[in-house]
N, C-alpha and C positions, 0 to 999 in steps of 0.2 A: 602487829599483823592482824588484818581484818578477819573476824570470825565469819565462817561460811554457815548459813542456816540451812539445814537439810530437813525435808519433811519426814515424818515418822514412817516407818516401814509399813505399819498397818494402813496408812493413808494410801500408799502406793498400791498395796494389794487390793484395797477397796476400789481404786480407780481402774483395776484390771490391767495395769501396765507391767506388773511383774508377777511371775508365778510364785507360789509358796516356796519353791526350791531355788529361787533366784539367788545367786551368790552375792555376798556383801560387796564384792569388787564391782559388780554391775550397779548395785543399789547406791553405791557411793562413788560413782564415776567422777574422776578429777575434773572433767570439763565444767567450766572453762578455766584454764590456767594461764590465759593471756587475753588481750582485748578482743572483743567480738565486734564485727562491723554489721550494723543494721541498715540495710538499704531500703529506703522508703521510696516507692516509685511515683510519688506525687510531690508537689511543691510544699514548702513550709506553710503552716497555717491552716491547711485543710483538715478534714476529719481524720483521714488516714494518718497524717502526720502527728496530729495532736494526741490521738489514742496510742500510736506506736511509741511516742515519747514517754507516756506514762508507764508503759510496760518496761521499756528500756531502763528507765530510771529505777524501777523496782528490781529488775534483774540485776542491775549493778549493785544495789544495796544488799541483796541477798548473797551474791557470789563474791563480792569484793573485786570484781574485774570490770573494766570499762566496757560499756555497750554504746559504741559511737554511732550516732544516727547520721546517715548520708542520704540526702535527697537526690534522686536520679529520676527526674520526671520526663514525660514525653510519650507519645504514641499510646495514650490512654492506659498507661501503666505498663506497657510492653518493654520499654527500655530498661526500667528497673528490674522487672521480672527476668528479663533476659540476662542481666548482670548477675542476678542470683543463680539462675540455672547454669550459667557458664563458669561460676566460681569453683574453686577447689572444694570438694566435698569433705572438709575436715571439721565442720561444725563452727567455723569462725566467720562465716558469712550467712546471714539470715535476713528475713524481712517480711513485712505484712503485705500480702497479696489479696486484692479484692476479688469479688466474684466474676469480674470481667475476665480475669486471667483463668479462673477455674471453670467457668461455665458459659461465657459469651463470645469471646474473641474467635474461637474456632469456627463460628458461624458468620463471621464478618470479614476475616482476612483470607485471601486466596492462598497465602503462604505465611505462616507464623515463623518468627525467628527462633522459636523453641517449641518443644512439644511438652505441654504441661503434664501429660500423663506419664512420660518417661524421663523428663529431665528435672522434675521438681519432686521434693518430698515434703508433704505437709507435716507440720509439727502438732498443731492444735487449732481449733477455731479460736478467734480472737475477739470479734465483736459482731453485732448485728444492729442495724439501725434502719428506720424507715426513711423515706424521702419526705421532704416538706415542700408543699406548694407555697412558694414565697414570692412576694411582689414588693418593689420599692415604694415605701409609704408616700413619698413626695411626688411620685410620678403616676401611680396607678390608684384610682379611687376605689376599686372593688374591695369588698370585705368578705366575700365568700366565692367559691368557684363559679357558681351560677352568675353572679354579678360580673365576674371576670369574663365569662363567655360572652355576655351581651356587650360588654365594653369593647372586647376584642373584635367582635363582628362589626361594630360600628366604625372601627378605624379604617379609613380608606387605604392607609399605608400598611395595614396588617400589624402583626406583633412579632417580637423576636424573643427566643428563649435560649438561655445559656446552659452549658454543661461542661464537665471536665473532659469532654472529648467524645468523638464519634464512637458509638457502640457501648458507651457506659450506661449504667442503669438510669442516670438522670437524663441522658440523651433519649433513650428508648421510651422512658416515662413521659417526657415532654412531647415526643413525636406522637405517641399513642393518644395522649390527651388531645392534642391538636387535630389528629386524624378522626377521632371519634366525634368531635364536636365541630368538625368542618371549619376549622379556623385557618386563616391565611397566616401561617407561622413559619418563620425562618430560624433555623438552628444556627447558633453562634458557638462554635467549640473554643474552649479555653484550656489551659494547662491544668487548671484546678480551681476550686472555689475561691482561692485567694486572688484569682484574676476576674472570676465571674462576678463576685460581689461588688467590687468598685464599679464595674461597668453597669450593673443594675442601679447602683446608687446614683450614677451620673445620668440615668435615663436612656442609656444606649441599648439596654436589654430590658424587656418588660416583665419577664417571669422566669422562674427556674423551678423544677421539681427535683431538687438536689438533696444530697445527704444532709440530714437534719443537724448533725454535730457541728458542721461548719457555719450554720446560720443562727444558732442559739444566741450568741452575743449581740448580733445586729437586730435580731427580733426583740430581744430583751430591752435594748435601748431605744426601740421605736422606729429605727430607720428602715426596718423591713416589717411587713405584715405577713403573718402566717395564715394562709386561707384554709389549709387542711393538711393532715399527715396521711401517708399511704399505708400505715400499718392497720391491722384489723382492729386494734384497740388504741385509745388515746395514749400518748407517750408522756411519762412522768415529767420530762423536761419542759413540756408544753401542755399542761393539764387542761387548759382552757381552749385548746385548738381542737376542732372536731376531726374525726377521721373523714376520708373521702366519702365513705358510705353515709355518714351522718350528715355530710354536706350535700348529699343528693347525687353523688357520682358513684354509681354501682360498679362492682367488679374491677376495682382498682387498688388491689392489695399488692404492694411491692416492697420487699425488704432487701436492702443491701447488706452484705456481710463480708467478712475478711478473715483470713487464716494466715498464720505465721508459717513460713516454709524455709527449708534448707534446699540446696541443690540435691539431686538424687545421688545416692551412694554414701551418704553420711553413716558412719558406723552405728550399729544398733544401740550400744550403751549411751552414746551421745544423744541420739534421738530420744531415748527413754528419759535421760536426765533433763533434756530440754522440755519434754512434755510434762514431766513432773513440776518443773518450775512454772510452766504456763497454768497448770491446774492450781497450784498454790496461789499464784497471783490473781487469777481471774475469779477464784472462789473466795477471795478476801473481801469481806463486806465494805471495807474502806475503799478498796479499788473499784468495787461495783458502784459505790456512791459517786466516785469521781467520774466514772464512765457516764452515769445517768446525768450528772450535771453538765457534762460535755455533749450530751445528746445521743449517746450510744448505750448498748447493753453488753456488759462483759460476758463472754462465753468461753468455755473450754470444752475440749473433746479429745478423743483418741485420734491419731493420725487417720485411721480408717473412717472416722466419723466425717472428716472433711471430704473424703472421696465420695462417701455415700450421699452427702448433700449436693455436691457438685453434679453427680450423675443423675440424681433425681430431678434437679431443676433444669438441666440442659434442654429437654424438649420444649419447656415453656419459653426459654430465651431464644431458641431456634425459631419458634413460631413468631415471637415478637419482632425478631430481626427480619423475618420474611414480610410481615405486615408492614413494617415501616420502610422497608427497602434499604435499610442501612447496609452499606458495604464499605470496606476499606481495601487498600491495595493488596 
């Protein structure tokens, strides 16, 4: 029989997830006692998929129960998020949802298939990562954003930029960059970075300001060139790549983030146990190192911490959607 590793009670108290009088029954919830379905709303190979699989693998090792990853991509993450929101709230369906679900899509869609505020229950923050301004080395000669602007302006046919879908932070980042620098730029939406990257390598798309984690391998092998990252500081996965500010592009700090979620209505003891596992996993130095190598930064929070960040950022994304004119059905 597989041993189940449980975090010490003092750790849970320190995290603020249990009161000092919490009963042992709650602290030692039996969840999970059967396989858990992890719905990833993006295709295999992208940053959300890669980082979700790291956590699912670790959850399975700790609990002894399978955490089966199921990719349900489409509609910039809405299809998978809707599948989570509409699932039975018994703790056996969960998944990583990016900031588009928590803070952007409500400003793009006339009608959402679900209401994130009432149909989703955040478990914990999962990761944060910057976007990277990447170009295909074989097709674009620019070595910094300023050179790219001059190169793009000189092209009679304009340029094209890829993203994982309309309204995603990579789309809004690319549109904002093009708008500010008066580039003739066409947005080409894909289902995820696993489709964007091949199109860039073939020369069909000229640039992307996309989630860094997906691009680290192709940047490392030289097929892509990183011109800048959108974080306030350089990222440890690309220490030689400047920030946008260092590269001369001011006021361009954009961080993508993701939080694990259940459907709303999951029993409190299960939510507490799942949050405890997330805290344990994301605070593990070995996991943090794996996330950094993949281009992300492991994060954990209380469920309320997810809501606080989402509501704090919504005005910024509402304004960016207005400026770019991005709208969906």
